[in-house]
MARMARTI-351020 format. One record per residue (C-alpha): x, y, z; residue number from 1; residue in one letter. Coordinates in Angstrom, 2 decimals. Last residue first. Layout:
BEGIN
(site (X,Y,Z),NUM,a) ...
This chain:
BEGIN
(site (21.44,-117.73,168.24),583,l) (site (21.32,-115.50,165.18),582,d) (site (23.90,-112.79,165.83),581,l) (site (23.34,-110.05,163.26),580,v) (site (26.64,-109.39,161.47),579,g) (site (25.62,-111.93,158.82),578,n) (site (23.27,-109.42,157.21),577,h) (site (20.16,-111.21,155.94),576,k) (site (17.73,-108.78,157.54),575,i) (site (20.08,-105.91,156.74),574,v) (site (20.24,-106.91,153.09),573,a) (site (16.44,-106.90,152.83),572,t) (site (16.38,-103.31,154.03),571,v) (site (19.08,-102.47,151.49),570,s) (site (17.08,-104.12,148.70),569,s) (site (14.23,-101.70,149.45),568,h) (site (16.60,-98.74,149.52),567,c) (site (18.15,-99.70,146.18),566,f) (site (14.79,-100.37,144.53),565,a) (site (13.61,-96.94,145.62),564,t) (site (16.86,-95.37,144.30),563,v) (site (15.68,-96.72,140.95),562,n) (site (14.17,-93.32,140.09),561,p) (site (15.86,-92.87,136.70),560,c) (site (18.53,-90.43,135.63),559,y) (site (19.62,-89.86,132.00),558,d) (site (22.51,-87.60,132.80),557,e) (site (22.89,-83.82,133.16),556,r) (site (26.42,-82.63,133.85),555,n) (site (27.28,-81.77,137.41),554,l) (site (29.10,-78.78,138.87),553,r) (site (30.71,-79.67,142.17),552,c) (site (30.13,-78.92,145.86),551,g) (site (28.21,-82.06,146.67),550,y) (site (27.82,-84.37,143.68),549,g) (site (25.31,-86.53,145.48),548,g) (site (26.81,-89.85,144.45),547,v) (site (30.44,-88.80,144.70),546,r) (site (29.93,-86.75,147.85),545,a) (site (27.91,-89.56,149.40),544,m) (site (30.64,-92.06,148.57),543,v) (site (33.39,-89.84,149.99),542,a) (site (31.38,-89.09,153.13),541,n) (site (30.69,-92.79,153.64),540,l) (site (34.33,-93.73,153.16),539,i) (site (35.44,-91.15,155.72),538,e) (site (32.66,-92.10,158.14),537,t) (site (33.49,-95.80,157.90),536,q) (site (37.19,-95.03,158.36),535,k) (site (36.50,-92.95,161.47),534,f) (site (34.16,-95.60,162.89),533,t) (site (36.72,-98.32,162.25),532,a) (site (39.46,-96.26,163.92),531,i) (site (37.26,-95.48,166.93),530,d) (site (36.20,-99.15,167.24),529,i) (site (39.84,-100.21,166.98),528,q) (site (40.79,-97.74,169.71),527,q) (site (38.01,-99.12,171.91),526,e) (site (39.25,-102.68,171.38),525,l) (site (42.84,-101.63,172.12),524,t) (site (41.80,-100.00,175.40),523,d) (site (39.88,-103.18,176.27),522,c) (site (43.04,-105.24,175.62),521,l) (site (44.98,-102.83,177.87),520,a) (site (42.29,-103.46,180.49),519,m) (site (42.99,-107.18,180.13),518,l) (site (46.73,-106.82,180.79),517,q) (site (46.23,-104.39,183.67),516,d) (site (43.67,-106.78,185.18),515,v) (site (46.16,-109.64,184.89),514,r) (site (48.96,-107.67,186.59),513,a) (site (46.62,-106.52,189.37),512,v) (site (45.39,-110.07,189.95),511,i) (site (48.92,-111.50,190.14),510,r) (site (49.98,-108.79,192.61),509,h) (site (46.94,-109.37,194.82),508,q) (site (47.68,-113.11,194.65),507,e) (site (51.16,-112.52,196.08),506,p) (site (49.65,-110.33,198.89),505,r) (site (47.11,-112.91,199.96),504,s) (site (43.48,-112.36,199.03),503,p) (site (41.07,-109.82,200.58),502,l) (site (37.44,-109.31,199.55),501,p) (site (36.79,-105.76,200.86),500,i) (site (33.59,-104.52,202.52),499,p) (site (33.48,-100.66,202.60),498,l) (site (33.47,-99.57,206.28),497,e) (site (36.29,-97.02,205.86),496,a) (site (34.42,-95.38,203.01),495,m) (site (31.29,-95.00,205.14),494,v) (site (33.42,-93.51,207.92),493,q) (site (35.07,-91.09,205.51),492,r) (site (31.61,-89.81,204.59),491,s) (site (29.97,-90.21,201.18),490,v) (site (28.09,-87.26,199.73),489,n) (site (25.80,-87.20,196.70),488,k) (site (25.17,-84.32,194.33),487,m) (site (23.50,-84.80,190.94),486,s) (site (21.37,-87.68,192.22),485,s) (site (19.68,-85.20,194.58),484,s) (site (18.52,-86.25,198.04),483,t) (site (21.90,-86.24,199.71),482,g) (site (23.67,-88.88,201.82),481,s) (site (25.47,-91.91,200.45),480,a) (site (25.07,-95.37,202.04),479,n) (site (23.11,-97.12,199.30),478,t) (site (24.99,-95.29,196.56),477,i) (site (28.32,-96.25,198.14),476,y) (site (27.46,-99.94,198.54),475,y) (site (26.08,-100.19,194.98),474,s) (site (29.28,-98.72,193.57),473,r) (site (31.30,-101.19,195.66),472,s) (site (29.17,-104.08,194.32),471,f) (site (29.69,-102.81,190.77),470,e) (site (33.46,-102.88,191.05),469,t) (site (35.70,-99.81,191.01),468,g) (site (36.63,-99.84,194.70),467,n) (site (37.80,-103.43,194.42),466,v) (site (40.15,-102.52,191.56),465,i) (site (41.52,-99.55,193.53),464,n) (site (42.12,-101.88,196.48),463,i) (site (44.16,-104.12,194.15),462,f) (site (46.13,-101.07,193.01),461,h) (site (46.85,-100.30,196.68),460,s) (site (48.81,-103.56,196.99),459,n) (site (49.01,-104.16,200.73),458,m) (site (52.16,-105.30,202.60),457,s) (site (53.65,-101.85,202.12),456,k) (site (51.07,-100.49,204.55),455,p) (site (48.16,-98.46,203.17),454,f) (site (47.23,-94.77,203.11),453,r) (site (43.72,-93.52,202.49),452,f) (site (42.97,-89.99,201.29),451,r) (site (39.59,-88.27,201.02),450,v) (site (38.83,-85.44,198.58),449,i) (site (35.91,-83.04,199.05),448,k) (site (37.86,-81.12,201.72),447,d) (site (40.33,-80.14,199.02),446,s) (site (43.59,-82.03,198.72),445,m) (site (46.77,-80.02,198.47),444,m) (site (49.30,-79.61,195.65),443,l) (site (52.66,-78.10,196.57),442,k) (site (54.95,-80.57,194.80),441,e) (site (54.25,-82.14,191.43),440,p) (site (52.73,-85.63,191.41),439,t) (site (53.62,-89.25,190.80),438,e) (site (51.68,-92.51,190.84),437,e) (site (48.78,-91.03,192.78),436,v) (site (46.22,-93.82,192.88),435,i) (site (42.69,-92.99,191.83),434,v) (site (39.21,-93.47,193.27),433,s) (site (35.52,-92.94,192.55),432,r) (site (33.73,-92.21,195.82),431,a) (site (30.96,-90.22,194.07),430,v) (site (31.05,-90.57,190.29),429,l) (site (27.82,-92.28,189.24),428,e) (site (25.51,-90.76,191.82),427,d) (site (27.10,-87.35,191.26),426,t) (site (29.92,-85.95,193.38),425,n) (site (31.07,-85.44,196.95),424,a) (site (33.73,-87.45,198.83),423,r) (site (35.97,-88.06,195.81),422,s) (site (38.55,-90.74,196.56),421,l) (site (42.36,-90.69,196.78),420,l) (site (44.88,-93.48,197.41),419,f) (site (48.25,-91.85,198.01),418,d) (site (51.31,-93.60,196.56),417,g) (site (53.05,-90.42,195.43),416,a) (site (52.20,-87.53,197.74),415,e) (site (49.34,-85.06,198.07),414,v) (site (49.81,-82.11,200.40),413,e) (site (47.16,-81.82,203.12),412,c) (site (49.74,-81.90,205.95),411,e) (site (51.52,-79.04,204.14),410,p) (site (48.68,-76.64,204.95),409,r) (site (49.36,-73.53,202.89),408,p) (site (49.26,-70.01,204.35),407,d) (site (46.76,-67.64,202.73),406,k) (site (47.63,-64.11,201.55),405,d) (site (49.24,-65.43,198.34),404,s) (site (45.93,-66.88,197.15),403,p) (site (45.97,-70.69,196.61),402,l) (site (45.76,-71.50,192.89),401,a) (site (43.05,-73.84,191.68),400,k) (site (43.61,-77.42,190.57),399,n) (site (42.87,-79.95,187.81),398,e) (site (46.38,-80.11,186.36),397,d) (site (47.28,-82.81,188.90),396,p) (site (45.16,-85.38,187.04),395,n) (site (45.08,-88.75,188.84),394,f) (site (43.62,-91.44,186.59),393,k) (site (40.22,-93.13,186.87),392,g) (site (38.12,-90.11,185.90),391,w) (site (37.18,-88.49,189.18),390,t) (site (40.38,-87.77,191.12),389,v) (site (41.49,-84.42,189.66),388,a) (site (37.83,-83.60,188.88),387,s) (site (37.30,-83.10,192.62),386,v) (site (39.51,-80.02,192.41),385,k) (site (43.01,-80.00,193.85),384,l) (site (44.19,-76.99,195.84),383,v) (site (47.32,-75.17,194.66),382,g) (site (50.52,-73.79,196.12),381,w) (site (52.45,-71.58,193.75),380,q) (site (55.69,-72.74,192.14),379,g) (site (55.33,-70.64,189.02),378,n) (site (51.68,-71.49,188.28),377,s) (site (48.39,-72.44,189.97),376,r) (site (45.25,-72.86,187.87),375,k) (site (42.94,-69.88,187.65),374,e) (site (39.83,-69.16,189.66),373,r) (site (41.71,-68.08,192.76),372,l) (site (40.96,-70.02,195.92),371,c) (site (38.65,-69.55,198.92),370,q) (site (39.95,-72.25,201.26),369,p) (site (38.94,-75.90,200.85),368,s) (site (41.04,-78.23,203.02),367,w) (site (41.80,-81.92,202.72),366,g) (site (40.58,-85.28,203.99),365,s) (site (42.13,-87.98,206.17),364,d) (site (42.61,-91.73,206.34),363,n) (site (45.08,-93.91,208.15),362,s) (site (46.91,-97.25,208.16),361,l) (site (44.62,-99.07,205.75),360,s) (site (43.74,-102.80,205.76),359,v) (site (41.03,-102.77,208.46),358,d) (site (39.71,-99.39,207.28),357,g) (site (38.71,-100.91,203.94),356,l) (site (36.66,-103.55,205.74),355,r) (site (37.44,-107.26,205.73),354,v) (site (36.14,-110.42,204.01),353,w) (site (38.93,-112.99,203.92),352,e) (site (40.60,-115.13,201.24),351,w) (site (42.40,-118.44,201.96),350,g) (site (39.84,-120.63,200.21),349,q) (site (38.04,-118.77,197.44),348,p) (site (35.34,-116.22,198.36),347,l) (site (31.58,-116.59,198.25),346,e) (site (29.54,-113.66,196.92),345,f) (site (27.67,-110.50,197.97),344,p) (site (28.65,-110.55,201.69),343,v) (site (26.85,-107.70,203.46),342,e) (site (23.94,-109.96,204.50),341,e) (site (26.36,-112.18,206.45),340,p) (site (27.44,-109.22,208.64),339,k) (site (30.95,-107.84,208.51),338,i) (site (32.28,-106.98,211.96),337,p) (site (31.95,-103.34,213.02),336,p) (site (35.11,-101.20,212.81),335,l) (site (37.32,-100.58,215.84),334,p) (site (38.16,-96.91,216.41),333,k) (site (41.51,-95.85,215.04),332,s) (site (44.64,-95.19,217.11),331,k) (site (46.31,-92.12,215.70),330,k) (site (49.31,-92.37,213.40),329,i) (site (53.01,-91.57,213.76),328,k) (site (53.06,-91.56,217.57),327,g) (site (55.60,-94.41,217.75),326,a) (site (53.08,-96.55,219.65),325,k) (site (50.47,-95.84,217.00),324,v) (site (52.97,-96.78,214.27),323,l) (site (53.82,-100.09,216.00),322,r) (site (50.17,-100.93,216.60),321,q) (site (49.34,-100.27,212.95),320,k) (site (52.18,-102.50,211.75),319,e) (site (51.02,-105.33,214.06),318,a) (site (47.48,-105.07,212.67),317,k) (site (48.80,-105.09,209.10),316,i) (site (50.91,-108.20,209.76),315,e) (site (48.00,-110.02,211.40),314,k) (site (45.78,-109.14,208.43),313,l) (site (48.37,-110.60,206.06),312,l) (site (48.34,-113.86,208.01),311,e) (site (44.53,-114.01,207.74),310,s) (site (44.91,-113.57,203.96),309,a) (site (46.26,-117.11,203.76),308,p) (site (49.95,-117.71,202.88),307,p) (site (50.45,-118.55,199.20),306,d) (site (51.82,-122.08,198.52),305,d) (site (48.36,-123.28,197.45),304,s) (site (48.45,-120.87,194.51),303,n) (site (45.06,-119.62,193.34),302,q) (site (44.42,-119.33,189.60),301,p) (site (43.86,-115.88,188.10),300,v) (site (40.61,-114.12,187.17),299,l) (site (38.26,-116.09,189.37),298,r) (site (39.12,-114.75,192.83),297,g) (site (35.81,-112.93,193.16),296,m) (site (37.70,-109.62,193.20),295,v) (site (39.16,-110.25,189.75),294,a) (site (35.95,-111.66,188.28),293,l) (site (34.18,-108.41,189.18),292,q) (site (36.93,-106.22,187.76),291,l) (site (36.96,-108.16,184.49),290,i) (site (33.16,-108.08,184.33),289,a) (site (33.11,-104.29,184.66),288,k) (site (35.65,-103.93,181.85),287,r) (site (33.60,-106.30,179.67),286,l) (site (30.52,-104.14,180.27),285,e) (site (32.44,-101.08,179.02),284,a) (site (33.60,-103.08,175.98),283,v) (site (29.98,-103.99,175.29),282,n) (site (28.89,-100.34,175.35),281,e) (site (31.85,-99.46,173.12),280,k) (site (30.37,-101.26,170.12),279,v) (site (32.19,-103.57,167.70),278,t) (site (33.03,-105.96,170.51),277,y) (site (30.30,-108.55,170.17),276,l) (site (30.78,-109.31,166.47),275,e) (site (34.56,-109.79,166.46),274,g) (site (34.53,-111.67,169.77),273,f) (site (31.90,-114.18,168.71),272,h) (site (33.91,-117.37,169.35),271,q) (site (35.79,-115.78,172.26),270,q) (site (32.56,-114.68,173.96),269,i) (site (31.11,-118.20,173.55),268,f) (site (34.23,-119.78,175.07),267,n) (site (33.98,-117.29,177.94),266,w) (site (30.38,-118.34,178.56),265,a) (site (31.28,-122.03,178.54),264,a) (site (34.12,-121.56,181.06),263,g) (site (32.60,-123.67,183.86),262,d) (site (32.78,-120.89,186.48),261,p) (site (29.05,-120.07,186.48),260,t) (site (27.48,-116.84,187.70),259,d) (site (29.98,-114.24,186.49),258,l) (site (30.46,-115.75,183.02),257,l) (site (26.74,-116.42,182.80),256,q) (site (26.07,-112.76,183.48),255,n) (site (28.69,-111.78,180.89),254,i) (site (27.12,-114.07,178.27),253,a) (site (23.65,-112.71,178.98),252,a) (site (24.90,-109.12,178.73),251,a) (site (26.64,-109.95,175.44),250,h) (site (23.46,-111.43,174.00),249,i) (site (21.45,-108.41,175.15),248,a) (site (23.94,-105.92,173.72),247,l) (site (24.07,-107.68,170.34),246,r) (site (20.28,-108.01,170.27),245,k) (site (19.86,-104.32,171.05),244,e) (site (22.33,-103.45,168.29),243,e) (site (20.48,-105.61,165.77),242,r) (site (17.09,-104.26,166.80),241,e) (site (18.37,-100.70,166.48),240,k) (site (19.77,-101.48,163.04),239,r) (site (16.47,-102.99,161.95),238,l) (site (14.49,-100.01,163.21),237,t) (site (16.88,-97.57,161.55),236,e) (site (16.64,-99.45,158.26),235,l) (site (12.84,-99.47,158.46),234,e) (site (12.82,-95.71,159.06),233,d) (site (15.13,-95.34,156.05),232,c) (site (12.59,-97.29,153.98),231,h) (site (9.88,-94.87,155.14),230,k) (site (12.19,-92.00,154.16),229,m) (site (12.33,-93.51,150.68),228,l) (site (8.58,-93.61,150.23),227,q) (site (8.07,-90.10,151.64),226,d) (site (10.81,-88.72,149.38),225,i) (site (9.14,-90.33,146.36),224,k) (site (5.77,-88.77,147.16),223,t) (site (7.39,-85.37,147.74),222,v) (site (9.25,-85.60,144.43),221,i) (site (6.08,-86.51,142.54),220,r) (site (4.24,-83.51,144.02),219,f) (site (7.11,-81.16,143.17),218,q) (site (7.12,-82.64,139.66),217,e) (site (3.53,-81.53,139.22),216,s) (site (4.46,-78.03,140.39),215,l) (site (7.35,-77.62,137.94),214,p) (site (10.76,-77.58,139.60),213,p) (site (12.31,-74.75,141.70),212,i) (site (16.04,-74.62,142.47),211,a) (site (17.28,-72.42,145.30),210,i) (site (19.85,-69.61,145.54),209,a) (site (20.14,-68.13,149.04),208,l) (site (19.78,-64.35,149.36),207,d) (site (16.44,-64.59,151.21),206,y) (site (18.16,-66.61,153.93),205,v) (site (20.55,-63.76,154.65),204,e) (site (17.58,-61.38,154.80),203,n) (site (15.88,-63.75,157.26),202,r) (site (18.62,-63.23,159.87),201,n) (site (18.77,-66.31,162.10),200,l) (site (19.91,-65.80,165.69),199,g) (site (22.20,-68.06,167.70),198,p) (site (22.28,-67.45,171.46),197,k) (site (26.02,-66.80,171.63),196,i) (site (25.80,-65.14,168.22),195,g) (site (25.01,-66.18,164.65),194,k) (site (22.70,-68.76,163.06),193,g) (site (23.44,-69.47,159.39),192,l) (site (24.38,-73.13,160.00),191,s) (site (20.87,-73.74,161.38),190,n) (site (19.51,-72.93,157.91),189,l) (site (20.73,-76.27,156.61),188,k) (site (19.56,-75.62,153.01),187,l) (site (18.54,-79.29,152.67),186,i) (site (15.87,-78.87,155.32),185,h) (site (14.43,-75.77,153.64),184,l) (site (13.84,-77.78,150.47),183,l) (site (12.12,-80.57,152.39),182,n) (site (9.65,-78.09,153.91),181,f) (site (9.12,-76.40,150.54),180,c) (site (8.27,-79.73,148.92),179,f) (site (5.82,-80.36,151.76),178,y) (site (4.11,-76.98,151.32),177,l) (site (3.90,-77.29,147.51),176,d) (site (5.05,-74.17,145.68),175,i) (site (2.68,-72.47,143.19),174,e) (site (0.11,-71.93,145.94),173,k) (site (2.49,-69.49,147.61),172,p) (site (4.41,-70.86,150.61),171,p) (site (3.22,-69.88,154.11),170,i) (site (6.36,-69.28,156.19),169,c) (site (6.54,-68.67,159.92),168,y) (site (9.37,-67.07,161.82),167,y) (site (10.41,-67.88,165.38),166,a) (site (11.55,-66.29,168.66),165,v) (site (8.55,-63.91,168.58),164,d) (site (6.08,-66.73,169.16),163,t) (site (4.09,-68.51,166.46),162,v) (site (0.44,-69.16,167.23),161,c) (site (-1.56,-71.78,165.35),160,c) (site (-4.52,-72.44,163.08),159,g) (site (-6.26,-75.28,161.32),158,e) (site (-3.42,-77.57,162.38),157,s) (site (-0.74,-78.77,159.96),156,l) (site (2.23,-76.88,161.41),155,c) (site (5.55,-78.20,160.09),154,l) (site (8.61,-77.57,162.22),153,n) (site (12.11,-76.47,161.22),152,l) (site (15.05,-75.41,163.38),151,a) (site (17.00,-72.61,161.66),150,g) (site (18.05,-70.89,164.87),149,a) (site (17.31,-72.97,167.95),148,s) (site (18.06,-69.94,170.15),147,g) (site (16.46,-67.19,168.12),146,k) (site (14.73,-67.38,164.72),145,r) (site (13.54,-71.01,164.56),144,g) (site (11.51,-71.64,161.42),143,i) (site (7.82,-72.63,161.51),142,v) (site (6.39,-73.93,158.22),141,i) (site (2.73,-73.20,157.61),140,c) (site (-0.78,-74.57,157.22),139,f) (site (-3.10,-71.58,157.30),138,k) (site (-4.74,-69.43,159.98),137,n) (site (-1.69,-67.93,161.73),136,v) (site (-2.33,-65.82,164.86),135,f) (site (-4.74,-68.33,166.38),134,a) (site (-6.73,-67.67,169.56),133,e) (site (-7.35,-69.84,172.64),132,k) (site (-3.68,-70.65,173.09),131,h) (site (-1.58,-73.80,173.40),130,t) (site (1.88,-74.65,174.74),129,g) (site (5.53,-74.83,173.72),128,v) (site (5.20,-76.66,170.38),127,i) (site (8.44,-76.97,168.44),126,g) (site (11.93,-75.54,168.07),125,n) (site (11.84,-71.73,168.04),124,s) (site (8.54,-71.58,169.86),123,g) (site (5.22,-72.75,168.45),122,y) (site (1.87,-72.31,170.20),121,v) (site (-0.77,-74.90,169.33),120,p) (site (-4.42,-73.77,168.92),119,f) (site (-7.45,-74.96,170.90),118,e) (site (-6.37,-73.85,174.35),117,g) (site (-6.31,-76.17,177.36),116,s) (site (-2.59,-76.55,177.99),115,n) (site (-2.02,-72.84,178.47),114,s) (site (0.00,-69.94,177.15),113,r) (site (-0.47,-66.40,178.45),112,k) (site (2.04,-66.89,181.29),111,k) (site (4.63,-68.10,178.78),110,a) (site (4.68,-64.72,177.05),109,p) (site (3.24,-64.50,173.52),108,l) (site (5.20,-62.00,171.43),107,n) (site (4.16,-62.49,167.84),106,n) (site (5.94,-64.42,165.09),105,g) (site (7.86,-62.63,162.36),104,y) (site (7.12,-63.56,158.75),103,e) (site (9.51,-65.45,156.46),102,f) (site (8.51,-64.90,152.81),101,s) (site (9.11,-67.28,149.96),100,l) (site (9.29,-66.88,146.16),99,v) (site (11.70,-64.02,145.45),98,e) (site (13.29,-64.32,148.89),97,g) (site (14.64,-67.77,148.02),96,l) (site (16.60,-66.37,145.10),95,r) (site (15.78,-68.26,141.91),94,v) (site (17.20,-71.05,139.77),93,w) (site (14.64,-72.62,137.43),92,e) (site (13.55,-76.14,136.47),91,w) (site (11.88,-77.04,133.13),90,g) (site (14.88,-78.94,131.76),89,k) (site (16.89,-80.50,134.54),88,p) (site (19.26,-78.28,136.50),87,l) (site (23.04,-78.04,136.09),86,e) (site (25.03,-77.89,139.31),85,y) (site (26.46,-75.50,141.91),84,p) (site (25.04,-72.24,140.46),83,v) (site (26.52,-69.35,142.45),82,e) (site (29.43,-68.98,139.98),81,e) (site (26.94,-68.19,137.21),80,p) (site (25.59,-65.18,139.13),79,k) (site (22.01,-65.14,140.43),78,i) (site (20.37,-61.75,139.92),77,p) (site (20.45,-59.36,142.88),76,p) (site (17.32,-59.11,145.06),75,l) (site (14.82,-56.27,144.70),74,p) (site (13.45,-54.96,148.00),73,k) (site (9.91,-56.15,148.63),72,p) (site (6.92,-53.79,148.12),71,k) (site (5.01,-53.94,151.35),70,k) (site (2.09,-56.32,151.72),69,i) (site (-1.69,-55.94,151.81),68,k) (site (-1.74,-52.50,150.23),67,g) (site (-3.91,-53.67,147.27),66,a) (site (-1.11,-52.69,144.87),65,k) (site (1.40,-54.66,146.92),64,v) (site (-0.93,-57.68,146.95),63,l) (site (-1.38,-57.50,143.15),62,r) (site (2.36,-57.13,142.60),61,q) (site (3.02,-60.18,144.75),60,k) (site (0.42,-62.20,142.84),59,e) (site (2.07,-61.29,139.51),58,a) (site (5.49,-62.30,140.88),57,q) (site (4.20,-65.70,141.98),56,i) (site (2.44,-66.27,138.64),55,e) (site (5.60,-65.42,136.70),54,k) (site (7.62,-67.76,138.93),53,l) (site (5.18,-70.59,138.26),52,l) (site (5.51,-70.08,134.50),51,e) (site (9.30,-70.24,134.81),50,s) (site (8.84,-73.58,136.56),49,a) (site (7.99,-75.15,133.20),48,p) (site (4.48,-76.52,132.47),47,p) (site (4.69,-80.34,132.75),46,d) (site (4.28,-82.16,129.41),45,s) (site (7.99,-82.98,129.26),44,p) (site (7.60,-85.14,132.39),43,d) (site (10.84,-85.34,134.39),42,q) (site (11.86,-88.58,136.03),41,e) (site (12.22,-88.73,139.78),40,v) (site (15.15,-88.45,142.22),39,l) (site (17.71,-86.54,140.17),38,r) (site (16.09,-83.10,140.05),37,g) (site (18.86,-81.57,142.17),36,q) (site (16.47,-80.97,145.07),35,m) (site (15.51,-84.65,145.13),34,a) (site (19.11,-85.83,144.90),33,l) (site (19.96,-83.68,147.93),32,t) (site (16.90,-84.86,149.85),31,l) (site (17.79,-88.51,149.26),30,i) (site (21.44,-87.82,150.13),29,l) (site (20.46,-86.26,153.44),28,e) (site (18.38,-89.31,154.30),27,r) (site (21.34,-91.54,153.40),26,l) (site (23.60,-89.41,155.58),25,k) (site (21.18,-89.88,158.51),24,a) (site (21.29,-93.61,157.75),23,i) (site (25.08,-93.62,158.00),22,g) (site (25.37,-91.41,161.07),21,d) (site (27.04,-93.97,163.33),20,p) (site (28.59,-95.82,160.35),19,a) (site (27.48,-99.46,160.16),18,a) (site (24.63,-99.04,157.66),17,f) (site (26.55,-96.71,155.39),16,a) (site (29.57,-98.99,155.46),15,t) (site (27.41,-102.05,154.79),14,n) (site (25.82,-100.18,151.86),13,f) (site (29.09,-99.41,150.13),12,h) (site (28.53,-101.56,147.03),11,q) (site (24.80,-100.78,147.13),10,e) (site (25.49,-97.06,146.93),9,l) (site (27.87,-97.50,144.03),8,l) (site (25.41,-99.78,142.28),7,q) (site (22.68,-97.14,142.64),6,a) (site (24.97,-94.51,141.12),5,t) (site (25.93,-96.78,138.19),4,q) (site (22.27,-97.55,137.50),3,k) (site (21.32,-93.89,137.28),2,n) (site (19.60,-91.89,140.00),1,m) 
């Protein structure tokens, strides 16, 4: 790597370090430079690679003559247009199949494998057991043939077994095992896999053009790669430590924000906003904190002119009695009073702890007939899937068509203003809720969707905020049925008994407006992170293409191995990087 190349890398180091796959790209660049002969200096005293190729061919002919291998099919000569760059003096272009052989593994069913055998058994992507006998008695490279096509593993045991979903490759003595392993990595064999369960055809691999250096240079390249990959490991460790520190500092600030109302934590967050909110994990935690502060009465100031929540409860109770008397809703069973141990935090003056059923007029669930697989069309009736109410916004497109031989149930039809929850889902998603702002006609709830309806004196968006808080999530998980985390069930009764911190109606409106404002800020933060990540990746790809010369013919320059100095200085740069919060 020449001085100009190293300077270019150093100039864009922060981009490479910040980009999600920046260090992975750096590793790829190191291998690319290595296989182009640009990582170490050449030694004019090294015997040329052409001598190695002669020895490999002579050995093949000897083995064919001795009947130990079959005579390989001749491969076509490499055309000029297949050569992507100029090689250093002493290197040679050759078809992979002229120097390497991929051998089939043997069928070794799982029942024959054990955990007590002496020799490792390799599948398409790593060790899958052990066996008492070895099929391969030399160090080898294992290449995925089926499933994890092109996956690479290095076997350095005294013997091993390779199953029939993999190949194994024992390079000739003229090609270093570790050099060969790095060479196969840069070829990206996984991209050659074909089919639903990708399969790798070795004949296609044999056609690939590869560059072979002198044997001594192979050893020097491997040593240099190992050094540089160690520096990359250090970079990854430092980046991980930085990200963990950022997350931990943000978590501490958020906890302080929730625990103490003095404003110091929010001042800290504002001071370090640009550093804290460069990762989506912190934005997600900020969203949770906003909801929590909202329902604790700490997101907007209280107004002493607001009537207390107890007055609102009287209005709701009177409305229920009127509707029961008119025969529009059924009389609900009284809900148990809230116990002191159910109260997770103290409320502001004028607020009340109530249950969800206390502030709703009714609740019901839907119907799950045997539906068609496809989505409804042309005015058909449809039944909503759970995914229609899972992701925070009502999605009417998530439905299945009702067969024409089944009569719809209009009482299950979803209407604007409905508050819907999923009754059955994973640990994380069960009882998630949405509000139906608007919806097409003829869509029914399934029996895995529960609907609550509220009086006009309640702001259903405030209830949606409460339902999304961490204490509500904890309540549902504690009271859900089902032994598997992948499928939990929450009954309508459990939903109706959810504890609700209730403010006055005017304060509900102020809270909802403020939450909407702050969630829009979070949306903007996430968009900025996406844009920054996209730009970082674009710049990184452009720099790597320029440095590595991907896809272009390169002229030979006077390269020197100062990439080591670059990587070492990069590690130092991370330690001093001002993006690491030093508190």
